[in-house]
N, C-alpha and C positions, 0 to 999 in steps of 0.2 A: 560413460553413454556412452554406442556410437553414435558417431558426427560428420550432417555433410555441412561444407563451407560454402557460404553464397561467397566468390570470390570475383575482385571486378582488374585486379593486375598493379592494385595499392599496396600501399605498405599498411593499411588498417585491419584490410580484410587477410591480411596474413600474419601481424603481428595476435589478431583476437585468434587464428587459428593457434598459434603460442602457448596464450594461453588457454583453450584444452585444455594442451598438454598438459599444464602446469598445475591442472584442478582434476587428472589424472581423467579426464577424455581421451579416447580415439576420433581422433580424425579416419575416415575412411571413404571418403570420395569430394570432389570437389563439383562447387554449381556456376554454372556462368550465365546470364543476360546477354545478351547478344544488340545490344541500338539498332534501330534501323535504316536504311541505309541513308535514308533524307534527314539523320537526325538534324535536332536544332540545334546542337552545341558539337560545335567543330574537332574537340579532343575526341569525340567518338566517331568522330565521320572518319577520321587519318586513321586514330588507333585501331579501327577495325577492316581499313583495310588490307590490303592479302599478310603483308607484313604482321601489321600490329594482332590480325587475326591470329598468326603460328605462335607468335609470341603465348601469348595467353592459354595458346591449348601445349603448350610444353610445358607449362607448369606441371601437369599433372607426367609428364616423362622425369621432370626436377624431382618431385616426389614421390614418384611410382603408385600414383592415385588413380582411378576412373575419373572425369570428368566427362558431365552430364550440361548441355550448352542449348540453348531454346534462344532461336530469333522473336524481339522482341516484335509481335504480332500488334499489340493495345495503343494506347493514350492515356496520359494525363486527363479519365474523365471528371472521376472524383476527387474533387481536389481541396475537399475538405480535413481539417487533424485526422477527425477518426475515421477510421478507413468504412465504406457500405460496399458490401458486395456489388461488384456494377459492372454487367458485362462491358464485354470491349476496354475494361482497363489494363496496363502494362500490367497491373497487381495481378489478376487474374493468369498471363502470364506464367509471371513466378509461381503462381499454384499451382500450375501445371506441367512446369519446371520439375517441383519438388515432389505430383505427386507421381513423379520418373522413376524418380532417385526413389521415393519410399515403396515402390510398384516391383523395383530392378533390386532395391537392398530390402529387404523385413527391417531388419532389427539397423536402422537406423532409428534414432528417437529422439535427435536434436538438430537445429541448425542454429548454425555455425556465422554470426557479422559484424561489420565493422563499423556501426554507428557508435559516436560519440555523443555528440549533442541533438542531433535531427529526431525531433520529435517525430515527425513526419517519414519519415525510412523506419524509425523502430516501432511505429503499429500499425503497420505498412507487412513488416515483416511477421508480427506476434498475433498479426491479423489469419496469416496465413497461417502458421502452425498452429493459430486452437484449430482452427476448418481439419488441418490435415496431424491433429494430434499430436503435436508434435512438442517439443521443449524449445525456447529461445535462448540461445544462447548471445549475450552482447555486454563481455567482458569489458571492453571497452569505456561502458556509457558512461556517464559523468564526471569521467577519471579526471586529474587536471589533467591540459595536452601538455604545459612544459615538461612532467613529471612522463608522461606516455611518451616524447620524442624524443628523451635523454633515454631510456629503456629501449627502446624501437633501437636504438645505434648503438649501445652498450651492449645488447642481446645479440648481435649481428644481422639486423636487417640493412642490406646493401640497395636502398633503394632509389631512382633520378628521378627530376623534376621534368615534367614533361608537361605541363602547361602551365605559367602564370599571369596571375592576373590581380593584382592589387600593388596598392601604393607601396615604394621603397621593394618591390620585384620586376628587376627588368631584365626581357627575356635574352637581351647580346647578352649579360653576367651571370644569368642564375638558371637561366634554361638548359639540363644533361646535366645539373649539380647532384651531386650524391649528397643524401642527408648531411651527413658526419660534415660535407664543407658546408653547410648553411645554418647549422645550428646557432651560432655564434652572433651571426647576419637576424635570421627570424628571433630569436631572443630579445636584441637590439631594436628590430621593427613592430615588435610585441612593446615593448617599452615604448617606443615612439608614435606609434599611432596605432597600436590595441591589437593591431591582427591576431589572427590566432596563427597560433606557432605549428599546431598539427592541419593547417590548412580547411577547418569546418566550416570557412566560410566563402569557399568559393576564393579562396586566397591561389591554391597551385593544387595542382594534382602532379600524383605520381606511380610512377611505373618500378616495380621491384623484379629486380634483377638477380639477387642471393641471397638465402634466411636461413638459418639452422632449417627447416623444415624439408628447403630441396637436397636430398638427402643425394639424389644420384648427382647430380649437375647442375652449372650454373650458367646463365645467360648471358652471355658477351655481345654488345652491342658494335656491330663492327659500322655502320655507319648511318646519317641520321638527315633531316633537315629541319631547319629552324623556319618556321613560319610566320609569319609576324601579320596576326588578324586584326589588331588594333593597335594603331602609333600614337594611342595619346597619350599627351604630355604629363601629363598625375600618374596614370597606372596602365600601360601600353600592356595591352595580352597577347602573347605567344604562345605557340605551338609545337613543341616537338615531334616531327613526324621523322617514324623507324623505318627504314630504309633495308639493313641488311643486321643479321646477327648469326649467331651460331650456339651450340651448347657444347659446356666443357666440362668433360664431366671427373667424377670428385671419385679420385680413389681413394685415401683416407679420408671419409664422411663422419671423422671425428666431432664429436662436439655436437652431430645432427641430432632432431627429436625426432622420435618415431620407433619402428622397428625392422628397420632395415629394407623392406622389403625390396624383391628384384625387378631389377629397372624395365616396364614395358614399351612396346614399340608404339608411337605417337596413333596409329592408328587401332589397335584396336582399346588405347584407354579412352575416345573419344565416341561418344555415346549423345547422338542428336537429338531433340527432341521436337517431332515436326507436329506433330498429332493437338488435334484440336481436340477441345474439353468448354462443352459448357457446364457450368456451375450454376449455383441460386445459390441462394441463403437456407439450404437445408442441411449444412453441416452441424447448424445450429442443435444441436441433439438434449431429447430429455429425456434420463434415465427411470420417471417413472412417469407417469396418468393418474396424477391423484382425483380421487372424486372428488365433486365439486361438494356435492352433498356427506363428504366424511366424517364431518363434528355436527352432524345431527343428534347421532347416539350419545353424545363425549358431555358432562357436563362444563363448559366453562367460561370461564371469566374474564372480561375485557378491560381495560384503563385508560384513559385517555387523560392527557392535563392540557393545558396551552388554547390557542387555536391555531392562530396563523404556520405556526410552531411548534408540535405537540408530542409528544410518547403515544404510541397504544400495546399497548402488551395484552397480552393473553398467554394466560394456564389453564391445567385441567383441576378445578374445585371438587374434585369430586371424591373426597378422601378411602371411601367406601369402595369405589369401583376397581376391579383388577387392572392395572394397566394391561395392551395387547401389546405392547409392546418400542419403539422408541418410531418405528416407522411412524405406526397406524397415531400414535403421539401429536409427534411434527406433523404429520400432513394433516390431523385436527386443530392445531394452532395455527398454521401458514392459509391452510384455509379460512378458518374465521377471519384471520386481521386481512388475508384479501377480499373476503365479504365485505372487509370493513371500509376497505379502502376505495372499496366502487360505490358503495353508498354515501362513501362522501363527495365520490366522483373525483376519483383519483385514481392512481395505480402505482406499481411499485416505480417506475422513476421517479414518483414523489421521495419515498424512502432516501435519507440522506444516511443510516446506521441503524445496523443489527444486533441486538445482544441476544447471541442464541446460546443458549442455558441445554446442558442435556445432562441427561443423571450420572455416562457412563461415559469414561472417554475412550475406551477402548472399540467405540461405534459412531466413532469423528467419520468415519466415511462414509458409513450408511447415514449419517445426519447433515453428510454435504450431497448423497446423491437426494433427497428427500427437496435440501433446497434449494440448488440448481433446477428443478421443475420447475421450481415459481421462479424462483430470481434467475433472470438470464438478459444476455445484455441485449438482447431485442428489443424486450421490456424496457430494460433502462435505457433506453437508447442514447440518453445523457451521460452514464456511466452508472455502474453494478456499483451498491455503495458500500462503504468501509463497514468494517465487522469484526469485532470480538468473542469467543468464543470459549466459553469453562464448565467445566461437572461442578456442577451443586451438588449436596442433597436432599433432591426433589422430591424424589419418592418416602423417604424416610416422614416427608409433612403432607404429604397428601397432595399433592402436584403433577403428578404423571413425572415422564419419563423425558420432556420437553416446554419448553419457556421459550419463549421471544417477544423481543419488545424489540419496537421500531422507534426512528425517531422520521417525522414525518413532516413536508411543509406542502403548504397552499403553493405555491411558487417557485417555477422550475429554471431557480438560476445557479443552481449548485453548480461549482467545477470540482472534477473530481481527478486525482492523480490514481492511473493505475497503471503501473511497469510488469508486464507479466513474465520477461525478459530475466533469466539470471547472469547477474553482472555481480563488480566489485562495487557497486553505490549502495543499497540497503536490498533488501528479503523482495524478492518478488511476489506478486501476488498472483499464479499460476490457476489459483483457482476462481470461483464465482465474486470476489469482493476487489476493494479499491485501496491502496495503500494508504489513502485520505481523501476526504471533501470538504471543501472551504461553504459554504452556506453565507451570506454576509459578511461578518468579521470574525466568524468561528472554525477557526480551522479543529473537527472532527480525526484521531487518528485511530487507524487499526492499531490492534494491541499488535504490541511488538515483546517479538520475545530473543532472548540472546542467539539468535544467527547467525553463523560468518554468512552474507550473502556467497560469495561466491560457491563454498558448497551447500548452502541450503542446509548448515547441517549444528544441532545444538553445541555450542562452544564448550570446551571442560576447564575444568576452575572454579566450580561448585553455583551454586546463586548470587555473591558477589560481581562475579564473573561476568555471570548472564547479565545482570542489572545493568552493568557498563558496558558493553555489548548493544544493550537495547539501547540504553539513552545515545547512545552514537549510530543507533540507525533509526532511532525517532529524530535527530537533528539534524539526518540526510535530507529526511522524508519534510520535515521542516522548512530547512534550504530553499527547497523546491519550490516554498510559495512563498517567497524573500523574509523569511523568518526565522526565530530561534526557539526554542526549547526554554535557553536561558533569557532570553526578555521577553518573553510571548506568552508566559504557559499563564492559563487562567486557573486550570485543577486538570489532574496527578493520582491518576488510581492506578495502584501497584497491586495488582492480583499475585499474590504468594498461595507454594501452596503448603497443604494443611501439614504435609512429613516436616516441615526443618524445624531445626532443631531453635531452642533458645536461641541458645550463640549463635547461629546461622542470622534469626530476627535481628536482632541488634547484630550485625554485620550487615544485615542491606539495607535495613533505616542508617546508619555511618554511612554507609559509599555514595546513599541517595546524598544523607546529606554533605557527605567531601568532594563526589562528585558535581554535583546539582546543586544544590538549597545556596549551598555559602557561592558561588555563581553569576548567582541572579544578582548578586547588586543592588538589593533592596535595603540595605539597613540599615540608609537614612530612614525609607520613609514607612519599610514597615508591611509592605506590601506584594507581602507574597504569597504566591498560590497555594489554594489547598488543596492537602495532598489526604489523601484515603488508602488506606491497607485490608484490603481484601483476604482473606484466606479461606480458599478451593479446596477439595478433596483433587483435583486432576487436574492439571493444562496443558495444552495441546503440542504435543511432542513429547513428553515425559519431563516439560520443563521446572522448573525452580519458580522462576519469577516472569510476570508479564506487565510490562506498562501501557497504560493506555493514557495520553497528554490530549489536551481541547487547547489550545492555544490562538490569540487573540492575534488577528489579523487586519490591522485596520487600512481604511481605501483609504483614495487617494489624499483627502484631505486629512488626513491623519488626529486631529481631537475632535469631540462630542462637541457639538453648539448647544447651546442654551435649550433649543428648543430641541432638541434628541431630547434630552435630559431632560424633558417637563413630561412627567403621566401622570399618573389615576394616583393620588393619594390614597395609599392602604388603611385601612383605620384599626389602631392600633391593640391589642387584648385589650378584653376590662380590665379591671384595676385588684377585682379578685383571684383571678390568675396573672396578673401581674405580681399583686403582691406574696404570693405563695412562689415564684418561680425565677422573679429578677435580679436574686443575690447569684444563681448558677449559671449566667447567660454567657458572664465573660468564661468562667471555665468549662462549659461545656460547649462553648460555639467556634468555630474557625470560617474569617469569611473573605472574602477578596473581590471587590466591584471595582469595575471598570469604564469610566466615564458618564458611570450613571447607567449605562444602558444594558451591563453583561453586574451579575450576581451569582460567585459560585460560594457554596459553604455547606458544611459540616456541621453536624451533631452528634453528639454521643451521650450514650448514657451507659456510666459507667456505674462499675459496681459501688464506688463512693456514693452516685449520684443518685442510683437509686434507691439507694439504704436511706438516704434523704425524704424525697419524696413517696416513697411505698409505707403503706402504713403496716404492713409486714415483718419484721426484722427477718437478719440472715439471708438464704439462700431461696426463700421460694419465692422467689420470682416472676416466677410463670400463673401463678395463679392468678385468675380473672379479676381481680382488684386491682390488682398493682401492674397487670397486660393497662390497662384501663389508665391508671395512673403513669406509665410513662409514656404511654399514647399521649398523653395528655399534655406533659411534657413538652414532647417533641413539636405538636404541633403548635401550641406557643412560642414554643423556639421559631418558627417555620414561620408565621405571623409577626414576629417581632420584627425579625431580621428583613422580612417584604416594609414591613410601612417602615421603619428605621432610614434604608435606603429609595424610597418611593419607588415601590415595586408590586405589582396586583397580582392577584390569584392568575389574571387569566396570561401574565409576564411570564409562569413557569414552562417553561420544555421540560426538564426532567426530576422526577422527585423518586427517591428511591429510598426503602428502611429496611437496611441491612437485618437481619436476628440471629443470635447466636442459636444450632437446632441441637444445643448441649443439654437445655431447658428442657426438650422433649413439647414443643408445643406447634401444635398444628395452626398450617398458613391460616387456616380460614378463622382462628380461633383470633389469628393477631391482625386478619385482615376487619375483622369483627370489634377487636378494642379499636383500632382509629379510623372506623368508620364511624363510632359512636364518637373519638374526642373528634373529631372533627365537626359533626354534627352537635357537637356543646360549641365550638369554638363559633360556627355560624348562627346562631342565635346573636350573637353579635355584631355580624359581619355578615349584609345580605347581598355579598359581592361572591361569597363561597359559596359554591354550588353543592349539592349533596344529597341530591334527589336524583343525580345521572349517575351512571360506571365512573368506577374509584377513578383519582384525579392522581393515584399513585401506585408505586409496584413493590410487594411485600418479596425481598429475596432474601431464600434461607443463605446460610453460608457455616464454613465452620468457626468462623472469627473476622471480626474487623473494629476496627480501629485509629486514629488520627495517628498514632503510631505504632512501629509493628510489631512491638512487645506490648502492644493492651488488647486486652479481651475484650472491646463491648458489648454490654444485654443485647443493642439496638443502637445503633448508627443511620441517621436521616443522610442521606446525600440530595446537596440540592444545587439547578441551573437554572435561571430565569434571564433571561436573554430581552429586547423592546428591538422593536423591527429600524 
């Protein structure tokens, strides 16, 4: 991509540009915001007097690139973490600046910035990029600061301190020093006082005088003045005011980065951006205008679980209907969910997670276009929901070409992580979904692929390599919520390509076992998270593996109290059911509970179990009688799990039945079998409702099981939680 780099004059923005070149991008322009003349920060005031102004301008000559500059006219009006377009805010000056760059150089498609730890800065750059259709590149984001400092020095960045304001940094001793000179001292101060060695806490500011990007010249500071701003006895503040400098041309630019463009005169390099741009939030475009009544001519089924926190699913159930295509089907399904939310007095802002199932992954782009016409940042002002997308054999079983399940909460108390910048931290979510959503004590993570974060390309090495990188990416996201997939996992859903060979399936399972399960440290208690493998015809980007962890993030008290552990006692299944199925419970169920408040379970109907519970021997499990027997078995196990662990039917937040399409069973036949099984179970349990919409989702798959090497006829996935 061709990139415009936001530069401030410091080390971070320069190193961020170097990272852009490392990952195959080309920086073609610089952009700089000039602080107000009466800036509160005296560093800005001094740095942008005549000499300081010319130093930053000289970067253009040193690099042989055009520089676009704009003096900030706005102020900090929107002080929230997530930026909302606000007239008169200084972020609108950035918007005007980058708008001018894009107008002058239409080939630019990305913006580089030096954000390391500031969410405030990153989110504002991402907001502007989103409005302009640009990609945010933040290659220093979330990187270890000691590593960054060492890399900057090793890679040849020559930067001096122009402000110090921290315990252990003295204006008389440390102003004007190069990073290489200060490295050991900064590391010691980090150990002693915990200062940020890259200055991310405002401990110091820098001015870059030379780096490999300066292929034409380096800056030599001839004279400067040290100004003591605050003589505090603990952490005095000092500023270095440049008074004179010159450019020293490089005759042998060996080791520089770039294409060696011809040096330009300063006057021809600088573009002052002065125009006033009045911009409201009109940039949030909708690529489609879905018809409100698009679903009226389509036979749709809606499902709902639980009460306060619940799943709502929607699918097309007319097997004889000829699909009008993915676009029409997805509009119909999302319109029905949209109406359901409105009927309950809710909106898309209440949605925590979206499972998007489509019939053909080649139409993923079209699916996204429809998706963003319903689920927008404006509607989801607390953050867009997390999402997982896979291809399923929907058409084969009469479910049309789109199927959506959403996790919904009545309460608006979610915390969302949505990093749209491409970085080295974890894969970006430039699209309309977030990396993770925290609700209560449960963290719902978006499906993670084996993508290399800085390049956003699928890693080589096959499914096991993809799984290992997907685990690393998941861990990076978990760390942002102060937890770990190795200590906090409740449930692990592993999507695999149906094209995996038997050997590859075994390798994937062994990799998960060696890279993840054995590191959990649960061998003494036996409290391992539940694991489920689901095989699908295709995954995004042609991946072979996608993982979707659900994690437990405890509140500040860290423990469940007795009050929290109490709940409505669930009646146990009848003796007749228990006598028939009790001996198969341990072999068919995998259960994980936390503090009496969270329960995850996987129930498997294998061929072996089916042969014991079905009246017809052999492989004729798709007969109506046998479908009901297997559904009855699953219903019994779910009821027993809830009763044994003191959960009620109302605490179910997610209940899915994955079934193997190889047996050519229509979705409506499978759904009917479960409806009858639960109706029979309800005769012994008045708290189980069966007269409303289904409280479960029937999901056709190419295979599923607690092991990658098993292929269940039916697999149940259950998650229940108490407030």
